[in-house]
SEVODREN-459985 format. One line per 8 residues: their letters; for each residue x, y, z of N, C-alpha, C. Coordinates in Angstrom, 1 decimal. Example, Ala and Ser with C-alpha at 12.3 -4.5 7.8 and 13.67 -1.06 7.14 Angstrom:
REM residues 2
AS> 13.2:-5.7:7.8:12.3:-4.5:7.8:13.2:-3.3:7.8  12.8:-2.2:7.1:13.7:-1.1:7.1:12.9:0.0:7.9 .
This chain:
REM residues 226
MIGPPNCI> -16.6:-4.2:10.7:-16.5:-3.7:9.3:-15.8:-4.8:8.5  -16.4:-5.3:7.4:-15.8:-6.3:6.6:-15.2:-5.6:5.4  -13.9:-5.7:5.1:-13.2:-5.0:4.1:-12.6:-5.9:3.0  -11.4:-5.7:2.6:-10.4:-5.0:3.5:-10.6:-3.5:3.5  -10.2:-2.9:4.7:-9.7:-3.5:5.9:-10.8:-4.1:6.7  -10.5:-5.1:7.5:-11.4:-5.6:8.5:-11.2:-5.0:9.8  -12.2:-4.6:10.5:-12.0:-3.8:11.7:-13.3:-3.9:12.6  -13.0:-4.1:13.9:-14.0:-4.0:14.9:-13.9:-2.6:15.6 .
VWSELDSD> -14.9:-1.8:15.4:-14.8:-0.4:15.8:-15.6:-0.1:17.1  -16.5:-1.1:17.5:-17.3:-0.8:18.7:-17.6:-2.1:19.3  -17.6:-2.1:20.7:-18.0:-3.3:21.4:-18.6:-2.9:22.7  -19.3:-3.8:23.3:-19.9:-3.6:24.6:-19.8:-4.9:25.4  -18.7:-5.1:26.2:-18.4:-6.3:26.8:-18.3:-6.2:28.3  -18.3:-7.3:29.0:-18.0:-7.3:30.4:-17.0:-8.4:30.7  -16.6:-8.5:31.9:-15.6:-9.5:32.3:-16.0:-10.9:32.0  -17.3:-11.2:32.1:-17.8:-12.6:31.8:-17.9:-12.9:30.4 .
SADQVIAG> -18.2:-11.9:29.5:-18.4:-12.2:28.1:-17.2:-11.9:27.2  -16.2:-11.2:27.7:-15.2:-10.7:26.8:-14.4:-11.8:26.1  -13.9:-12.8:26.8:-13.0:-13.8:26.2:-13.8:-14.6:25.1  -15.0:-14.9:25.4:-15.8:-15.6:24.4:-16.1:-14.8:23.2  -16.4:-13.5:23.4:-16.7:-12.7:22.2:-15.4:-12.5:21.4  -14.3:-12.3:22.0:-13.0:-12.1:21.3:-12.7:-13.3:20.5  -13.0:-14.5:21.0:-12.7:-15.7:20.2:-13.6:-15.8:19.0  -14.7:-15.3:19.0:-15.7:-15.4:17.8:-15.1:-14.8:16.6 .
PRADFAAM> -14.9:-13.5:16.5:-14.3:-12.9:15.3:-12.9:-13.4:14.9  -12.1:-13.7:15.9:-10.8:-14.3:15.6:-11.0:-15.5:14.8  -11.9:-16.4:15.2:-12.2:-17.6:14.4:-12.8:-17.3:13.1  -13.7:-16.3:13.0:-14.3:-16.0:11.7:-13.3:-15.5:10.7  -12.4:-14.6:11.2:-11.4:-14.1:10.2:-10.3:-15.1:9.9  -10.0:-16.0:10.8:-9.1:-17.1:10.5:-9.7:-18.0:9.4  -11.0:-18.2:9.5:-11.6:-19.1:8.4:-11.5:-18.4:7.1  -11.5:-17.0:7.1:-11.4:-16.2:5.9:-10.0:-16.0:5.4 .
KADVEWKV> -9.0:-16.5:6.3:-7.6:-16.3:6.1:-7.3:-14.8:5.9  -7.9:-14.0:6.8:-7.8:-12.6:6.8:-7.4:-12.0:8.1  -6.7:-10.8:8.1:-6.4:-10.1:9.3:-7.6:-9.2:9.8  -7.5:-8.9:11.0:-8.6:-8.0:11.6:-8.0:-7.1:12.7  -8.4:-5.9:12.7:-8.0:-4.9:13.7:-9.2:-4.7:14.7  -8.9:-4.6:16.0:-9.9:-4.3:17.0:-9.5:-3.0:17.6  -10.3:-1.9:17.4:-10.0:-0.6:18.0:-10.5:-0.6:19.4  -9.6:-0.3:20.4:-9.9:-0.2:21.8:-9.8:1.3:22.2 .
YSHDLPHD> -10.9:1.8:22.7:-10.9:3.2:23.2:-10.7:3.1:24.7  -10.2:4.2:25.3:-9.9:4.2:26.7:-11.0:3.9:27.6  -12.3:4.2:27.2:-13.4:4.0:28.0:-14.1:2.6:27.8  -13.5:1.8:26.9:-14.1:0.5:26.7:-14.0:-0.4:27.9  -15.0:-1.3:28.0:-15.0:-2.3:29.1:-14.9:-3.7:28.5  -14.3:-4.6:29.3:-13.7:-4.4:30.6:-12.4:-3.7:30.6  -12.0:-3.2:31.7:-10.8:-2.3:31.7:-9.5:-3.1:31.3  -9.5:-4.4:31.3:-8.4:-5.2:30.9:-8.6:-5.7:29.5 .
LSERLRAA> -9.4:-5.1:28.7:-9.7:-5.6:27.3:-8.5:-5.7:26.5  -7.6:-4.7:26.6:-6.3:-4.8:25.8:-5.5:-6.0:26.2  -5.4:-6.3:27.4:-4.6:-7.5:27.9:-5.3:-8.8:27.4  -6.6:-8.8:27.4:-7.3:-10.0:26.9:-7.1:-10.2:25.4  -7.0:-9.1:24.7:-6.7:-9.2:23.2:-5.3:-9.7:23.0  -4.4:-9.2:23.8:-3.0:-9.7:23.7:-2.9:-11.2:24.0  -3.6:-11.6:25.0:-3.6:-13.0:25.3:-4.2:-13.9:24.2  -5.1:-13.3:23.4:-5.8:-14.0:22.3:-5.0:-13.9:21.0 .
GFAPDPPE> -3.8:-13.3:21.1:-2.9:-13.3:19.9:-3.0:-12.0:19.1  -3.6:-10.9:19.6:-3.6:-9.6:18.9:-2.4:-8.9:19.3  -1.8:-8.1:18.4:-0.7:-7.3:18.7:-1.0:-5.8:18.6  -0.4:-4.9:19.4:-0.8:-3.5:19.4:-0.2:-2.7:18.3  -1.0:-1.8:17.7:-0.5:-0.8:16.8:0.0:0.4:17.6  0.6:1.4:17.0:1.0:2.6:17.8:-0.3:3.3:18.3  -0.2:4.0:19.4:-1.3:4.7:20.0:-1.8:5.8:19.1  -3.1:6.1:19.2:-3.8:7.2:18.5:-4.7:8.0:19.4 .
TLMVWDLA> -5.1:9.1:18.9:-6.0:10.0:19.7:-7.2:10.3:18.9  -8.4:10.1:19.4:-9.7:10.5:18.7:-9.8:12.0:18.9  -9.8:12.8:17.8:-9.9:14.3:17.9:-11.1:14.7:17.1  -11.6:15.9:17.5:-12.8:16.4:16.8:-12.6:17.9:16.6  -13.1:18.4:15.4:-13.1:19.8:15.1:-14.5:20.2:14.9  -15.0:21.3:15.6:-16.3:21.9:15.4:-16.2:22.8:14.2  -16.9:22.3:13.1:-16.8:23.1:11.9:-17.5:24.4:11.9  -18.2:24.7:13.0:-18.7:26.1:13.2:-17.6:27.1:13.4 .
RPFPDRPA> -16.5:26.6:13.8:-15.3:27.5:14.1:-14.5:27.5:12.8  -14.0:28.7:12.5:-13.2:28.8:11.3:-11.8:28.2:11.4  -11.3:27.7:10.3:-10.0:27.1:10.4:-9.0:28.3:10.5  -8.0:28.1:11.3:-7.0:29.3:11.5:-6.4:29.7:10.2  -6.2:31.0:10.0:-5.5:31.5:8.9:-4.1:30.8:8.8  -3.7:30.5:7.6:-2.4:29.9:7.4:-1.8:30.3:6.1  -0.5:30.4:6.0:0.1:30.7:4.6:-0.1:29.5:3.8  -0.4:29.7:2.5:-0.6:28.6:1.6:0.8:28.0:1.2 .
PSNVDIRQ> 0.9:26.7:1.2:2.2:26.1:0.8:2.5:26.5:-0.6  3.8:26.8:-0.8:4.2:27.3:-2.2:4.2:26.1:-3.2  3.8:26.5:-4.4:3.8:25.5:-5.5:3.0:24.3:-5.2  1.9:24.4:-4.4:1.1:23.2:-4.0:-0.3:23.4:-4.5  -0.9:22.4:-5.2:-2.2:22.4:-5.6:-2.9:21.2:-5.0  -4.0:21.4:-4.3:-4.8:20.4:-3.7:-6.2:20.3:-4.3  -6.5:19.1:-4.8:-7.8:18.9:-5.5:-8.4:17.6:-5.2  -9.7:17.6:-5.3:-10.5:16.3:-5.2:-10.3:15.6:-6.5 .
ELDGPSLR> -10.1:14.3:-6.3:-9.8:13.5:-7.5:-11.1:12.6:-7.8  -11.4:12.6:-9.1:-12.6:12.0:-9.5:-12.4:10.9:-10.6  -11.2:10.5:-10.9:-11.0:9.4:-11.9:-10.0:8.4:-11.4  -10.0:7.3:-12.1:-9.1:6.2:-11.8:-7.6:6.5:-11.8  -7.1:7.1:-12.8:-5.6:7.4:-12.8:-5.2:8.3:-11.6  -6.0:9.3:-11.3:-5.7:10.2:-10.2:-5.7:9.4:-8.9  -6.7:8.4:-8.7:-6.7:7.6:-7.5:-5.5:6.8:-7.4  -5.0:6.3:-8.5:-3.7:5.5:-8.4:-2.6:6.3:-7.9 .
EAVGVSEE> -2.6:7.6:-8.3:-1.5:8.5:-7.7:-1.8:8.7:-6.2  -3.0:8.8:-5.8:-3.3:8.9:-4.3:-2.8:7.7:-3.6  -3.0:6.5:-4.1:-2.6:5.2:-3.5:-1.0:5.2:-3.4  -0.4:5.6:-4.5:1.1:5.7:-4.5:1.6:6.6:-3.4  1.0:7.8:-3.2:1.4:8.7:-2.2:1.2:8.1:-0.8  0.1:7.4:-0.6:-0.2:6.7:0.7:0.9:5.7:1.0  1.3:5.0:0.0:2.4:4.0:0.3:3.7:4.7:0.7  4.0:5.8:0.0:5.2:6.5:0.4:5.1:7.1:1.8 .
AFGKGEGW> 3.9:7.6:2.2:3.7:8.2:3.5:3.7:7.2:4.6  3.1:6.0:4.4:3.0:5.1:5.5:3.9:3.9:5.4  4.6:3.8:4.3:5.6:2.7:4.2:5.1:1.3:4.2  3.9:1.1:3.6:3.4:-0.2:3.5:2.5:-0.3:2.3  2.3:-1.6:1.9:1.4:-1.8:0.7:0.0:-1.4:1.0  -0.6:-0.6:0.1:-2.0:-0.2:0.3:-2.7:-0.6:-1.0  -2.3:-1.6:-1.7:-2.9:-2.0:-3.0:-4.4:-2.2:-2.9  -4.9:-2.7:-1.8:-6.4:-2.9:-1.7:-7.2:-1.7:-1.9 .
IRGDWESR> -6.5:-0.5:-1.5:-7.3:0.7:-1.5:-7.8:1.1:-2.9  -7.0:0.8:-3.9:-7.3:1.2:-5.3:-8.7:0.7:-5.7  -8.9:-0.6:-5.6:-10.2:-1.1:-6.0:-11.3:-0.6:-5.2  -11.1:-0.4:-3.9:-12.2:0.1:-3.0:-12.5:1.6:-3.4  -11.5:2.4:-3.6:-11.7:3.8:-3.9:-12.4:3.9:-5.3  -11.9:3.2:-6.3:-12.4:3.3:-7.6:-13.9:2.9:-7.7  -14.3:2.0:-6.9:-15.7:1.5:-6.8:-16.6:2.6:-6.2  -16.0:3.6:-5.5:-16.8:4.5:-4.7:-16.7:5.9:-5.3 .
LVDPSFAV> -16.2:6.1:-6.6:-16.1:7.4:-7.2:-17.4:8.1:-7.3  -18.5:7.3:-7.4:-19.8:8.0:-7.6:-20.6:8.0:-6.2  -19.9:7.6:-5.2:-20.5:7.6:-3.8:-20.5:9.0:-3.2  -21.6:9.6:-2.9:-21.6:11.0:-2.4:-21.0:11.0:-0.9  -20.9:9.9:-0.3:-20.4:9.9:1.1:-18.8:9.8:1.1  -18.2:9.8:0.0:-16.8:9.6:-0.1:-16.1:10.7:-1.0  -14.9:11.1:-0.5:-14.1:12.0:-1.3:-12.6:11.7:-1.0  -11.8:11.8:-2.0:-10.3:11.7:-1.8:-9.6:12.9:-2.5 .
YVAYRDGS> -8.7:13.4:-1.7:-7.9:14.6:-2.2:-6.4:14.2:-2.4  -5.8:14.8:-3.3:-4.4:14.7:-3.6:-3.7:16.0:-3.6  -2.6:16.2:-3.0:-1.8:17.4:-3.0:-0.7:17.2:-4.0  -0.5:18.2:-4.9:0.5:18.1:-5.9:1.5:19.3:-5.7  2.8:19.0:-5.6:3.8:20.0:-5.5:4.6:20.1:-6.8  4.6:21.2:-7.4:5.3:21.3:-8.7:4.8:20.3:-9.7  3.5:19.9:-9.6:3.0:19.0:-10.5:3.1:17.5:-10.1  3.8:17.2:-9.0:3.9:15.8:-8.6:3.1:15.5:-7.4 .
PVASGRLE> 2.5:14.3:-7.3:1.7:14.0:-6.1:2.6:13.8:-4.9  2.2:14.5:-3.8:3.1:14.4:-2.6:2.3:14.1:-1.3  1.0:14.1:-1.3:0.2:13.9:-0.2:-1.3:13.5:-0.6  -1.9:12.8:0.2:-3.3:12.4:-0.1:-4.1:12.1:1.2  -5.4:12.1:1.1:-6.2:11.7:2.3:-7.7:11.6:1.8  -8.5:10.9:2.5:-9.9:10.7:2.2:-10.8:11.3:3.2  -12.0:11.5:2.8:-13.1:12.1:3.7:-14.3:11.2:3.6  -14.8:10.7:4.8:-16.0:9.9:4.8:-17.1:10.8:5.4 .
MPEGRSFA> -18.3:10.8:4.7:-19.4:11.6:5.0:-20.7:10.7:5.1  -20.9:10.0:6.2:-22.0:9.1:6.3:-23.4:9.9:6.2  -24.3:9.3:5.5:-25.6:10.0:5.4:-26.4:10.1:6.7  -27.0:11.3:6.9:-27.8:11.4:8.1:-27.1:11.6:9.4  -25.8:11.9:9.4:-25.0:12.1:10.6:-24.5:13.5:10.7  -24.1:13.8:11.9:-23.5:15.1:12.2:-22.0:15.1:12.0  -21.4:13.9:12.0:-19.9:13.8:12.0:-19.4:13.3:10.7  -18.5:14.0:10.0:-17.7:13.4:8.9:-16.4:13.1:9.5 .
SLWGGGTD> -15.6:12.3:8.8:-14.3:11.8:9.4:-13.2:11.8:8.3  -12.0:12.1:8.8:-10.8:12.1:8.0:-10.0:10.7:8.2  -9.5:10.2:7.0:-8.8:8.9:7.1:-7.6:9.0:6.1  -6.6:8.3:6.5:-5.4:8.0:5.6:-4.7:9.3:5.1  -4.8:10.4:5.9:-4.0:11.6:5.5:-2.5:11.4:5.7  -1.7:11.5:4.7:-0.3:11.4:4.9:0.5:12.1:3.8  1.7:12.5:4.1:2.6:13.2:3.2:3.9:12.4:2.9  4.3:12.4:1.7:5.6:11.8:1.4:6.6:12.4:2.3 .
PRHRGLGI> 7.5:11.6:3.0:8.4:12.2:3.9:9.3:13.2:3.3  9.6:13.2:2.0:10.5:14.2:1.4:9.8:15.6:1.3  8.5:15.7:1.6:7.8:16.9:1.5:7.1:17.3:2.7  7.5:16.8:3.9:6.9:17.2:5.1:7.5:18.5:5.7  6.7:19.1:6.6:7.2:20.3:7.2:6.9:21.6:6.4  6.0:21.5:5.4:5.7:22.6:4.5:4.3:23.1:4.7  3.5:22.5:5.5:2.1:22.9:5.7:1.2:22.1:4.8  1.6:21.1:4.1:0.8:20.4:3.1:-0.3:19.6:3.8 .
YRELVAKR> 0.1:18.9:4.8:-0.9:18.1:5.6:-2.0:19.0:6.2  -1.6:20.1:6.8:-2.6:21.0:7.3:-3.5:21.5:6.3  -3.0:21.8:5.1:-3.9:22.3:4.0:-4.8:21.2:3.5  -4.3:20.0:3.5:-5.2:18.8:3.1:-6.3:18.6:4.1  -6.0:18.8:5.4:-7.1:18.8:6.4:-8.1:19.9:6.1  -7.7:21.1:5.9:-8.6:22.2:5.7:-9.5:22.0:4.5  -8.9:21.5:3.4:-9.7:21.3:2.2:-10.8:20.3:2.4  -10.5:19.2:3.1:-11.6:18.2:3.4:-12.6:18.8:4.4 .
GELAKARG> -12.1:19.6:5.3:-13.1:20.2:6.3:-14.0:21.2:5.6  -13.5:21.9:4.6:-14.4:22.8:3.8:-15.5:22.1:3.1  -15.2:20.9:2.5:-16.2:20.1:1.8:-17.2:19.6:2.8  -16.7:19.1:4.0:-17.7:18.5:5.0:-18.6:19.6:5.4  -18.1:20.8:5.7:-19.0:21.9:6.1:-20.0:22.3:5.1  -19.5:22.3:3.8:-20.4:22.7:2.7:-21.5:21.6:2.5  -21.3:20.4:2.9:-22.3:19.3:2.8:-23.2:19.3:4.1  -23.0:20.2:5.0:-23.9:20.3:6.2:-23.4:19.6:7.4 .
YRFLTVDA> -22.2:19.1:7.5:-21.7:18.4:8.7:-21.3:19.4:9.7  -21.5:19.1:11.0:-21.1:20.0:12.1:-19.8:19.7:12.6  -19.4:18.4:12.6:-18.1:18.0:13.3:-17.3:17.2:12.3  -16.0:17.2:12.5:-15.0:16.5:11.8:-14.1:15.7:12.7  -14.0:14.4:12.6:-13.2:13.6:13.5:-12.0:13.0:12.8  -11.0:12.6:13.6:-9.9:11.9:13.0:-9.2:11.1:14.1  -8.8:9.9:13.7:-8.0:9.0:14.6:-6.5:9.4:14.4  -6.0:10.3:15.2:-4.7:10.9:14.9:-3.5:10.2:15.5 .
RESSRPIL> -2.5:10.0:14.7:-1.3:9.4:15.1:-0.5:10.5:16.0  0.4:10.1:16.7:1.2:11.0:17.6:1.9:12.1:16.7  2.3:11.8:15.5:2.9:12.7:14.6:2.0:13.8:14.1  0.7:13.4:14.0:-0.3:14.4:13.5:-1.0:15.2:14.6  -1.0:14.7:15.8:-1.8:15.4:16.8:-1.4:16.8:17.0  -0.1:17.2:17.1:0.2:18.6:17.4:-0.3:19.5:16.2  -0.2:19.0:15.0:-0.7:19.8:13.9:-2.2:20.1:14.0  -2.9:19.0:14.3:-4.4:19.1:14.4:-4.8:20.0:15.6 .
ERAGFVPL> -4.1:19.9:16.7:-4.4:20.8:17.9:-4.2:22.2:17.5  -3.1:22.5:16.8:-2.9:23.9:16.4:-4.0:24.4:15.4  -4.6:23.5:14.7:-5.7:23.8:13.8:-7.0:24.0:14.5  -7.1:23.6:15.7:-8.4:23.7:16.5:-9.1:22.4:16.8  -8.5:21.3:16.5:-9.0:20.0:16.9:-8.8:19.8:18.4  -9.8:19.1:19.0:-9.8:18.9:20.5:-9.7:17.4:20.7  -8.7:16.9:21.5:-8.6:15.5:21.8:-9.8:15.0:22.7  -10.4:13.9:22.4:-11.5:13.4:23.1:-11.2:12.1:23.9 .
DSIRGWVW> -10.4:11.2:23.2:-10.2:9.9:23.8:-8.9:9.3:23.2  -8.3:8.4:23.9:-7.2:7.6:23.4:-7.6:6.3:22.8  -6.9:5.9:21.7:-7.3:4.7:21.0:-6.0:3.8:20.8  -6.2:2.5:20.8:-5.2:1.6:20.5:-5.8:0.5:19.6  -5.2:0.4:18.4:-5.6:-0.7:17.5:-4.8:-2.0:17.9  -5.6:-3.1:18.0:-5.0:-4.4:18.3:-5.3:-5.3:17.0  -4.2:-5.8:16.4:-4.4:-6.5:15.2:-4.0:-8.0:15.3  -5.0:-8.8:14.8:-4.7:-10.2:14.7:-4.4:-10.5:13.2 .
RFSDTERI> -3.3:-11.1:13.0:-2.8:-11.4:11.6:-2.8:-12.9:11.3  -3.6:-13.2:10.3:-3.6:-14.6:9.9:-2.2:-15.1:9.5  -1.4:-14.2:8.9:-0.1:-14.7:8.5:0.8:-15.1:9.6  0.5:-14.5:10.8:1.3:-14.9:12.0:0.9:-16.4:12.4  -0.3:-16.7:12.3:-0.7:-18.1:12.6:-0.1:-19.1:11.6  0.1:-18.7:10.4:0.7:-19.6:9.4:2.1:-19.9:9.7  2.8:-18.9:10.3:4.2:-19.0:10.6:4.5:-20.0:11.8  3.5:-20.1:12.7:3.7:-20.9:13.8:3.0:-22.2:13.8 .
TP> 2.2:-22.5:12.7:1.5:-23.7:12.5:2.5:-24.8:12.1  2.6:-26.0:12.8:3.5:-27.0:12.4:3.3:-27.5:10.9 .
């Protein structure tokens, strides 16, 4: 996937081909002066793929779990968070609020998101939701709905740390799931961080596989270049 973000989400390698294949995209993204993430699933081959990526200069992100919710099953009853309004955003100013919340939740610059999201406002495969508490944006997340597939997916769901523990994240998941179901999708997937996994399991998501993102950063090569 060429972005930003840049990401390798699928591979089919063996012990003989892996090192050569790893070197290819690393060189390509170095030429673009760009970072790239390689998502490694526990079933990916060869079994030492992660160590090969480490040797090639990739660094590990925190572990995640691929989880799935069968949308044929109802979302568990839950008390609605007080003074919280969750809505799908359809204009540029609202998207800027969503980006600001994402930066608060994840503690890193997400400026590239704004241009990407604004360009997709009319894209039926895309939706972004923002949660407002007492009128202020406190959480956001997006939904990807690829055409002709059974699986929709959740991305970037996060809550401002000052508003966690109130059920806002869970409600944000439910709202996106409702839209996916209304659009005819059967399953909803998410690459869950360890902090999100217990919430999702209580909501009915089932863990399928473990994931580790390995990131090669062009900025790291600049720091070590003579």
